[in-house]
N, C-alpha and C positions, 0 to 999 in steps of 0.2 A: 596400474591403478586407474580406474575410470573416474575422472574428476568431475565435481559439480560444475565447474567452469573451466574452460580450456584456455581462454584468452580474455584480455581486457575489453576487446571490442569484437563485433562481428566484422569479418574482412579486416583483421587486425593490421597486417602489414601495410595495406593500402591506406587505412585510416591513419596510422601513425605517420606515414610519409606526408600525407596532406596536413596533419596537425603540425608537423615540424615546419612546413612551408608557411602555414598560417601564422605561427608564432613569430617567425623571422620577418614576416612582412607587415605585421600589425604594429600600429603606433599606440594602440590602447588595448589593454587586456582586462581592465575592470568592466563591470556590467555595462553593456552598451548595445550596439546595433544587432550583433549576432544573437544575443539573448532575446531581444525583442522579436527578431525574426523567428527564432525557434518557438517562442510562445505562440506566435500566430500560426505557424505550421502545425504545431501540436494541437492547438484548440480546434483547428480544421479537421485534423485526423480523428480526434476524439469525438467531435460533433458537439462542442460546447462553444459559447460565445467568447469566453475569456479564459486565459491561462496566465498564471504568474509563476515564473521560474525562481527556484531557491537553491541554496547551497547543498541541500540534501533532502531526502524524503522526510526525515525526522524534523528538519527545520520547517518543512511545509506543514506538518501536523501542528507544530507549536504556533506557527503563524496563523493558521486557520482558527484555532481555539482563541488566540488573543484577539483576532479580528472580530469574532462573535461577541467577545466581552466588550470590546471597544464600541461596538454597535448596540450594546445593551440587549442583545438577544439572550445573553447569559449573564449571571451575576454570581459572586462568590456564594458557595453553599448549594447552588443548584445541582441536581442530580443528572449525571450523564451516563447513559447506558453504553457499554462497549462489549465487543466480542471477547469471550474468555480466552479464545485462542487468537492471539494477535502478536504484534511486535511491541516491546515495552514502551517505545516512544509514541505510541498512540495513547497510552494511559498516563505516562509520567507528566505530560503537560496539564492533564486534568488535575492531578495532585498539586503540581507546582503552582498552578494558577488559582488554587483555592476552591476548586469544584469538588463534587462528591461522586467519584466513579462507582458505577454499579455494574458488576460483571454479569453477562448473560451467557448461559451455557450454549454449547453448540449441539447440533444433531449429528450423530455418527453416520447418518444417511448421506450427509453432504459435507461434513466436517466444518460447516458454517452455521451461523445463527439462522434458524428457520422461524416462521411466523409463530409456531406454537411455543418456541423458546421465549420469544419476545412477550407473548401474551401471558405466559406464566409469571414473568417478572412484573409486568404491568398490573397484575392482580395484587402485588405487594408494594410496588414502588411507583412514584409519580416522577417520571423522568422528563426533562426539557429537551434533551438532545439524544439521539442514538448515533453513535460513531461505530458503524458496522465495518467489519473487515472481510473482504473477499479473498480467502487464502488460496494460494497455489493455483490460481486460475479457475477456481470453483466459486459457487455462490449458493445461497439458500433460495427460497421463493421470494425474491426481491420485489416482485410485483405485488404480492400480498402484504409484505412488510411496508411497502410504500403506502398502500391504502390505509393500513393501520395507523401509520404516522400522520397521515393527512387527517384522519378521523379524530385523532387524539391531540392534534396540534403539536406534534413532536417534530423537531428539526432533524432531518435525516442527512448524515454525512457518510461518505464511503471512503475507506482506505482501500485503494485499488492498486497498491504498489506491486502486488504479485499477480495481477490478473489483466494486464494490459492486452487488449485485443479480444478477450472473452465476451460472449454475448448471450443474452437471454431475452426472449420475446422480441427478437430482432432489434435489440437495443444494446449498446455497449455497456458493460459494467463500468461504473463510474459516472453514469448519466442519470441515476435514479434519484439522487438527493439534491439538496441545496448546493453542495460542493463535494469534490472528491480530491484525494491526494494520490500522488504517484512518486515512485522512486526510480532513479536512474543510476543506482549504485552498480558497481561492477558485478556481473553475473545476473542482473535482472534482464528483462526482455530487451530493454534499450539502455545501453551503458554510456554515461558521460564521466565515468570514474566515480564521482560523487555528483549529486544533483537531485532535485525533486521539483514537483509542480503541484499547484492547486488549480483545479478547473471549476468554473461556475458559470451560470447564465445570469447571475444577479450583478447588476452594475455597481450598486452601492457596496456590496461585499468585495468586488474586484478592486475598487478604489481603496478600500481599507486594507486589503491584502498588499497592495503596492506600498502603502505607508508603513505598515507593520514590518515589511521587508527591510526598510531603510530608515531607521531612526525616528520614524513618525513625522518626517518632514513632508512637504507638499511638492517636492521637485519632480516626482515621477507622474504626477497627475496631469490631465489635460489642462491647458493654459487657463481656460475659463474657471475650472474647478479650483485650481491653485490660487487664482486671483480672488475668488469668492472667500476662500479660507483666510487669506491675508486681510481682506476687507473686514470680514466678520470679527476678527480679533484685533483690528486696528494696528496691523504690523506694517512698518515702512519697508521699502524695497531692500534697503541695506540689511536690516535685521532679519528679514525674511529668509536670507540665506542660511541662517542658523536658528530657525524657529522650529520647534518640535511640537506637533499638535496632538499626537496620540502616543499611548504606551506602545513601545516597539523594540526592535532589535536591529542588529546588522546580520541579515541572513542572505545577503546578496550573492548571486553566482558570479562567475567570471566569464569573460568572452570565450575562454576555452570550453566551458560548459556548453555555451550556446553553439559554438562551432561543432563540437562533437555531437550534440543533439541533432543538428541539421544533417550531419553526415550519416548518423546511424538510423534516423527515421526513414531514410531512403530504402532501407532494407526491412522495415518493420513487417510488411506483409509476408516476405520470405521467411523471416524469423518465426512469426506466429504460426505460419503454415507448417513449418518443420516441427515445431513443438506439438502442434495438434496431431500430426501424423504419428510422431513417436508415442504420444499419449494413447492413441487408439490401439497401437500394437501392444503396449504394456497392459492396457485395460483388458484386451481380448483374452489374455492369458491369466491375468490376476483375478478376474471375476470368476474363473473356474476353480480357483484354489480355496478350499474350505477352511484353510488356516487363517485366511485374511478377511478383514473388514475393509472394504474399499468404498469410497464415496460414489454415489450415483450421480450421473451427469446427463441422464435422458431428458431432463427438463431444460437443458441448455442447448442453444443453437450452435455454439462454437466454444471449445475449451482451449484457451491459450495457456497450456499447463506450464507452470514455473518449475516444479519438481514433482515427482510421483510419490504420493504418501501411502504408507502401509500401516494399518493398525492390526494387531494380532489378538487372537482370542484368549490367550493365556500368557503368563510370564515365561513359561517354558518355550512356547512357540516364538515369542519375541526374542529370547536369548539365542535360540537355534538359528533363526534367520539373520539376526544381527551378526552373529559370528560368521555365518556363511557370506554375507554381503561385504562386511568391512575388510575382509582379507583382499578383496579385489576391486571394490566399489566404494567411493567416498559417500558416506551417509551422514545425516544430521537428525537431531530431534525435529519434530514437525513444528516449524516456526519456533516459538518460544515455549511450546507446550502450553500448559494451563498457566495463564498469567498469575492466578491467585496462588500458585505454588512458588512463584518467584520471590526471592528474599526481599526485594524492595517493597513488594505488595504485602507480604506477610508482616513486615515491619509497620507498614501503613495501617493495616487492619488491627494489629495489636494496639497501636497508639490511639485508634479511634473506636476500640471495642466493637469491631465488626466481625461477623462470622458468616462468610459466604461459602456456599458449596456449589460446585459445577462438576457433577460426576462424569459426564461424557468427556469434558475437557481433561479431567484427571486421567481417564482411561487412555486417551490419546497421549497424554504427558508421559505415562509410564510404559505404555505398550505400543508406541509408534515411532517410526522414523521415515524419512524420505530419501530417495535416491535421485541421481541426476536425470534431468531431461533438458538438454541444451541443444541448440540447432546444429552443433558441430559433432554430435555423436556419429560414429562410423557404423556401417552395417555390422561389422564384427562386434562392436561394443553393444549394439542393440540386441543382437542375437545372444550374446553372453548374459545380459541382464534378463532376457526372456527365459533363458534356461534356469536362472535362479528363482524366477517367479512361479515356476511349476511346483506343485505340492511336493515337499521334501519328505520322503518316506524314510523313517528311521530304520536302520538295519541292526 
């Protein structure tokens, strides 16, 4: 069986050995110097001013939305647009925090939200924030989407958990909006077992993200900013230790997360290069198969593919290829399929008398799956997958 992921880390044996040594030598394993160092290295790699490390990518999503509420960029009842094909923890915080989530259908040409999908929704809905998802290393026309958001004063956020390293218009995905989130879950481009990050160039948002991560206290802020808060609220030095200024959580990572991030990011160029090379091989065969609808990537400078998606033209084709693949290759639905088909969202819509339709996301939901693209695929495994991608003639 060709697995979606082969190991917990890239260069696993070496990484595990270093991790054991680090744990044995460390006096502190709670959030500290290694986490701060990883934040700095990652923000430099991504090309953004600030990065805040969290216990997971889902925690990063929750923290980002809470931070926007704390800063009064959002208030309860505001409408937030989101990609109809995404991970549920992009949408769940919107519901949990009293916002009104508005699904935006994808385009089958990119499997992502394109500008025409956004404009169609904006003709009916007045959204304050767009939380877009760049799935599986791909994206829509983010340059046009950014222009629309600026014109209409919509805050753009990117979930870039599956697209670390991908580029469009000579710009990293994750650098188009006010902020972006990343996941370092096992099997993602960069693994810290669990872990996530928010990146931004906005200093005020960065400070709020630090507070939201840890109870809403001011301990993680720069000394002058922490002092200003203490003075503003008339807090003495002793009580300041347990004073909580903002609505927040405990979403802190451990030093293990920081250490692993620093080790794995050493290989990120190698990892993304291999994913891109595999993608090109798979694409060169898949685009010739008339049974398949595959996303176009000609508008992108670099595709750091997370997994390779296939959408089929009919249920019969889907079932035929699904049976063929799953006997030898681990496959999955494409992300979560259409979020509006998920039980938690159906329940939410019923409770609020909502009736959304996203036909392209629905087609992907019922007629699509993805197969592995990881940097440890062997030549033999790649060749076997290529053989499955050729048009299957029924006999």
